[in-house]
C-alpha positions as CSV (number, residue, x, y, z in Angstrom):
1,M,46.8,100.7,-2.5
2,K,49.4,98.0,-2.1
3,S,50.2,97.9,-5.8
4,T,50.5,101.7,-5.8
5,R,53.1,101.5,-3.1
6,I,55.0,98.8,-5.1
7,N,54.9,101.0,-8.2
8,K,56.3,103.9,-6.3
9,G,59.1,101.6,-5.0
10,L,59.9,100.6,-8.5
11,V,60.0,104.2,-9.6
12,L,62.4,105.0,-6.8
13,A,64.6,102.1,-7.7
14,L,64.7,103.0,-11.3
15,I,65.7,106.6,-10.4
16,A,68.5,105.3,-8.2
17,V,69.7,103.1,-11.1
18,L,69.6,106.0,-13.5
19,L,71.6,108.2,-11.1
20,V,74.2,105.5,-10.8
21,V,74.4,105.2,-14.6
22,V,74.6,109.0,-15.0
23,G,77.3,109.1,-12.4
24,F,79.4,106.5,-14.2
25,S,78.9,108.4,-17.5
26,V,80.1,111.7,-15.9
27,A,83.1,110.0,-14.4
28,A,84.0,108.3,-17.7
29,G,83.6,111.7,-19.5
30,G,85.9,113.3,-17.0
31,A,88.5,110.6,-17.6
32,A,88.4,111.2,-21.3
33,E,88.7,115.0,-21.0
34,T,90.8,116.5,-23.8
35,E,94.4,117.4,-22.9
36,R,95.8,120.6,-24.3
37,V,99.5,121.1,-25.1
38,V,101.5,124.0,-26.6
39,L,104.5,123.7,-28.9
40,A,106.8,126.7,-28.8
41,T,108.3,127.3,-32.3
42,G,110.0,130.4,-33.7
43,G,109.5,133.5,-35.8
44,T,106.9,133.4,-38.6
45,G,109.6,133.8,-41.2
46,G,111.6,130.8,-40.1
47,V,111.4,127.0,-40.4
48,Y,110.3,126.2,-36.9
49,Y,107.0,128.0,-37.3
50,P,105.5,126.1,-40.2
51,L,106.9,122.7,-39.1
52,G,105.6,123.3,-35.6
53,G,102.2,124.0,-36.9
54,A,102.2,120.8,-38.9
55,M,103.4,118.8,-35.9
56,A,100.6,120.2,-33.8
57,N,98.1,119.2,-36.4
58,I,99.5,115.7,-36.6
59,W,99.3,115.3,-32.8
60,S,95.7,116.6,-32.7
61,N,94.6,114.2,-35.5
62,E,96.6,111.1,-34.5
63,I,96.4,111.1,-30.6
64,E,93.1,110.5,-28.9
65,N,91.9,113.2,-26.6
66,L,94.8,115.6,-27.4
67,S,94.5,119.1,-28.6
68,A,97.8,120.6,-29.7
69,S,98.6,124.2,-30.8
70,S,101.8,125.9,-31.8
71,E,102.9,129.5,-31.0
72,S,105.4,131.9,-32.5
73,T,108.3,132.7,-30.2
74,G,111.8,134.1,-30.2
75,A,113.0,130.5,-31.0
76,S,115.7,128.5,-29.2
77,V,116.8,130.6,-26.2
78,E,113.2,131.6,-25.4
79,N,112.0,128.1,-25.9
80,V,114.3,126.4,-23.5
81,N,113.1,128.8,-20.8
82,L,109.5,128.2,-21.7
83,V,109.9,124.4,-21.4
84,N,112.1,124.7,-18.3
85,Y,109.5,126.7,-16.5
86,Q,106.7,124.5,-17.9
87,E,105.0,127.4,-19.7
88,S,105.1,125.3,-22.9
89,Q,105.0,121.5,-22.9
90,F,107.1,121.2,-26.1
91,G,109.8,123.4,-27.7
92,L,111.9,123.5,-30.9
93,V,115.5,124.5,-30.3
94,Q,119.0,124.1,-31.7
95,N,120.9,121.2,-30.2
96,D,123.7,123.4,-29.1
97,I,121.4,125.7,-27.3
98,A,119.8,122.7,-25.5
99,Y,123.4,121.6,-24.5
100,Y,124.3,125.1,-23.2
101,A,121.0,125.3,-21.2
102,F,121.2,121.8,-19.8
103,N,124.8,122.4,-18.6
104,G,124.5,126.1,-17.6
105,V,127.2,127.4,-20.0
106,E,127.5,130.2,-22.6
107,M,124.4,132.4,-22.5
108,F,123.1,130.4,-19.5
109,D,126.3,130.6,-17.4
110,D,124.6,132.9,-14.8
111,D,121.6,130.5,-14.4
112,E,121.1,127.2,-12.7
113,P,121.6,124.4,-15.3
114,M,118.3,123.4,-16.8
115,S,119.0,119.7,-16.0
116,S,115.2,118.9,-16.0
117,M,115.1,119.3,-19.8
118,R,114.9,116.2,-22.0
119,G,115.3,115.4,-25.7
120,V,112.6,113.9,-27.9
121,F,114.0,113.8,-31.4
122,T,116.3,115.8,-33.7
123,M,115.1,117.0,-37.1
124,Y,117.4,118.6,-39.6
125,P,120.6,120.5,-39.9
126,E,120.7,124.2,-39.2
127,T,123.6,125.3,-41.2
128,I,125.9,128.1,-40.2
129,Q,126.1,130.2,-43.4
130,I,128.9,132.8,-43.7
131,I,127.8,135.4,-46.3
132,A,130.2,138.0,-47.6
133,R,129.5,141.1,-49.6
134,A,131.3,140.6,-53.0
135,G,133.2,143.9,-52.7
136,A,134.6,143.0,-49.3
137,D,137.0,140.5,-50.9
138,V,136.4,137.7,-48.3
139,Q,137.1,134.3,-49.7
140,T,138.2,132.4,-46.6
141,I,137.5,132.9,-42.8
142,D,141.1,134.1,-42.4
143,D,140.1,137.1,-44.7
144,I,137.4,138.1,-42.1
145,A,140.0,139.7,-39.8
146,G,139.7,143.5,-39.9
147,K,136.2,143.3,-41.4
148,R,132.8,144.5,-40.2
149,V,130.9,141.4,-39.2
150,A,127.3,140.7,-38.2
151,V,127.7,137.9,-35.7
152,G,124.0,137.5,-34.8
153,A,121.6,139.0,-32.3
154,P,122.9,139.5,-28.7
155,G,122.7,136.3,-26.7
156,S,121.6,134.3,-29.8
157,G,122.7,130.8,-30.9
158,T,124.0,132.4,-34.1
159,E,126.3,134.7,-32.1
160,V,127.8,131.7,-30.2
161,N,128.3,129.8,-33.5
162,A,130.1,132.8,-35.0
163,R,132.3,133.2,-32.0
164,Q,133.3,129.5,-31.9
165,I,134.0,129.2,-35.6
166,L,136.1,132.4,-35.6
167,Q,137.9,131.1,-32.5
168,A,138.8,127.9,-34.2
169,H,140.5,130.0,-36.9
170,G,142.4,132.1,-34.4
171,V,140.1,135.1,-34.9
172,T,138.5,136.9,-31.9
173,Y,136.2,139.9,-31.6
174,D,139.4,142.0,-31.0
175,D,140.3,141.2,-34.6
176,I,137.0,142.3,-36.2
177,R,134.4,145.1,-35.9
178,E,131.4,143.0,-34.6
179,D,127.8,144.0,-35.0
180,F,125.1,142.2,-33.1
181,L,122.3,142.0,-35.7
182,S,119.4,139.7,-36.3
183,F,119.0,137.8,-39.6
184,A,116.9,140.5,-41.2
185,E,119.1,143.3,-39.9
186,A,122.2,141.6,-41.2
187,A,120.7,141.1,-44.6
188,D,119.9,144.8,-44.8
189,A,123.3,145.8,-43.6
190,L,125.0,143.6,-46.2
191,R,122.7,145.1,-48.9
192,D,123.5,148.6,-47.8
193,G,127.3,148.0,-47.5
194,N,127.3,148.6,-43.7
195,V,128.8,145.2,-42.9
196,D,131.2,143.0,-44.9
197,V,130.2,139.6,-43.6
198,A,127.2,138.1,-41.8
199,F,126.7,134.8,-39.9
200,V,123.3,133.1,-40.3
201,T,122.3,129.9,-38.6
202,A,119.2,128.4,-40.3
203,G,117.8,125.6,-42.4
204,L,118.5,125.6,-46.1
205,P,117.4,127.5,-48.1
206,T,117.0,130.5,-45.8
207,A,114.4,133.0,-47.1
208,S,116.4,136.1,-46.0
209,V,119.5,134.8,-47.8
210,I,117.5,134.1,-51.0
211,D,116.2,137.6,-51.0
212,L,119.6,139.1,-50.3
213,A,121.4,137.0,-53.0
214,T,118.6,138.0,-55.5
215,T,119.3,141.7,-55.2
216,T,123.0,141.9,-54.0
217,N,126.2,140.4,-55.2
218,V,127.3,138.1,-52.3
219,N,129.3,134.9,-51.9
220,L,129.3,132.1,-49.3
221,V,132.5,131.5,-47.4
222,S,133.6,127.8,-47.2
223,I,135.3,126.2,-44.1
224,E,138.3,124.0,-45.0
225,S,138.0,120.3,-44.1
226,A,140.8,120.4,-41.5
227,M,139.1,123.3,-39.7
228,V,135.7,121.5,-39.8
229,D,137.4,118.5,-38.0
230,S,138.9,120.9,-35.4
231,I,135.5,122.6,-34.8
232,I,133.8,119.2,-34.3
233,D,136.6,118.0,-32.0
234,Q,136.1,121.1,-29.7
235,W,132.3,121.3,-29.9
236,P,130.8,117.8,-30.8
237,Y,127.3,119.1,-31.4
238,Y,128.4,120.4,-34.7
239,A,128.2,118.3,-37.9
240,E,129.9,118.7,-41.3
241,V,127.5,119.6,-44.1
242,A,127.6,121.0,-47.6
243,I,125.5,123.9,-48.9
244,P,124.7,122.4,-52.4
245,G,125.4,124.4,-55.4
246,G,122.3,126.2,-56.7
247,T,120.9,126.7,-53.2
248,Y,121.1,130.4,-53.7
249,P,121.2,132.7,-56.8
250,G,124.7,133.0,-58.1
251,Q,126.0,130.0,-56.1
252,D,127.3,127.5,-58.7
253,S,129.3,125.1,-56.5
254,D,129.0,123.3,-53.2
255,V,130.2,125.2,-50.1
256,Q,131.6,123.3,-47.1
257,A,130.1,124.3,-43.7
258,V,129.1,123.1,-40.3
259,A,125.7,122.8,-38.8
260,V,123.9,122.3,-35.6
261,M,120.7,120.2,-35.4
262,A,117.1,121.4,-34.8
263,M,115.5,119.3,-32.1
264,M,112.4,118.9,-29.9
265,I,112.6,119.2,-26.1
266,V,110.3,118.7,-23.2
267,H,110.4,118.9,-19.4
268,E,111.3,115.6,-17.6
269,S,108.0,115.7,-15.7
270,L,105.9,115.5,-18.9
271,D,103.8,112.3,-18.9
272,E,105.7,109.3,-20.4
273,E,102.7,108.1,-22.4
274,L,102.1,111.6,-23.9
275,V,105.7,111.9,-25.0
276,Y,105.7,108.4,-26.4
277,N,102.5,109.1,-28.4
278,V,103.9,112.4,-29.7
279,T,107.2,110.8,-30.8
280,K,105.4,108.0,-32.5
281,A,102.8,110.2,-34.2
282,T,105.5,112.6,-35.5
283,L,108.0,110.1,-36.8
284,E,105.3,107.9,-38.4
285,N,103.7,110.9,-40.3
286,T,106.8,112.7,-41.6
287,S,105.2,113.0,-45.1
288,V,103.0,115.7,-43.6
289,L,106.1,117.6,-42.6
290,G,107.7,117.2,-46.0
291,D,104.6,118.6,-47.6
292,T,104.8,121.6,-45.3
293,H,108.4,122.6,-45.8
294,D,111.5,121.2,-47.6
295,R,113.3,120.7,-44.3
296,G,110.4,118.5,-43.2
297,R,111.7,115.8,-45.6
298,E,114.8,115.5,-43.5
299,V,112.9,114.4,-40.4
300,T,113.1,110.6,-40.1
301,A,113.0,108.1,-37.3
302,E,116.3,106.7,-38.5
303,T,118.1,110.1,-37.9
304,A,116.0,111.2,-34.9
305,L,118.9,110.6,-32.5
306,D,121.6,112.2,-34.6
307,G,123.1,115.0,-32.6
308,M,121.0,114.4,-29.5
309,S,122.8,116.6,-27.1
310,I,120.9,116.0,-23.8
311,E,119.3,113.1,-22.0
312,L,116.3,111.5,-23.7
313,H,112.8,111.6,-22.2
314,P,111.7,108.0,-21.2
315,G,108.6,108.3,-23.4
316,A,110.8,109.0,-26.5
317,Q,113.3,106.3,-25.5
318,R,110.5,103.7,-25.2
319,Y,109.5,104.4,-28.8
320,Y,113.1,104.1,-30.1
321,E,113.5,100.8,-28.2
322,E,110.2,99.6,-29.6
323,V,111.3,100.2,-33.2
324,G,114.9,99.0,-32.7
325,L,116.7,102.3,-32.9
326,Y,117.9,102.5,-29.3
């Protein structure tokens, strides 16, 4: 009888030990629970969408216990709101839109400044392309006065770019017949002869412009060097770029232009380790981005702070300090 009681005691002790082990296992499993994040990109026909999908795949593959997905959105203006209200953890935006939102100006002048937004890295230039219908006889921006002009969708970054570039040349909306049209609408209007000039802000080459130039006789309008300098002096988030000859059908020579930068933003409250890991994973796997889209080849660690228009997130800053770029 005594040995039976001992055996029962041993059994109870073993059960207790097993319960403790199971408890530790459950706790450890909980600590390693997969974190899920969302990257807000843009329309399916733009550059943000494929690059955002590639980034999400990099993060999921390279960062332990992280599951990332990308979603199609209305791009920059929508994305700063999604990040500001923490409905998306990451967002792709133009650096000028980030600047406007952070400071509460332009299309955000009725809102509280989104000062909790932080930068992670910049990616590639988004060139402001000024496209004229051949029959409109527009060779310079001064020729735009009196013309019908597609200046971008209402409240869009393109519309602000158009207004600022025209303003630098002494041209206002009082001097033109403005139409607030999206990229696709502007291309159709040029093709049909309903507008003379359209402003398009996008990475090169832009699919809608390729399609337009393939079927319609158009020309790209250049900005003179002195005016480029004036624009950058007034709005320092712009950069001087060239649209290389051959970018579009019928374009034989380089066209001088200005550009804003595509960039990644987050909310300041996002975990520092997460942002560090995302920055590192993206900038050390840029070949994947280049394989996804031509613009992805322009994403590098060395240029990741070019045109940074808002404060850096500490997690991103830690990475740049670690590799000697900050």
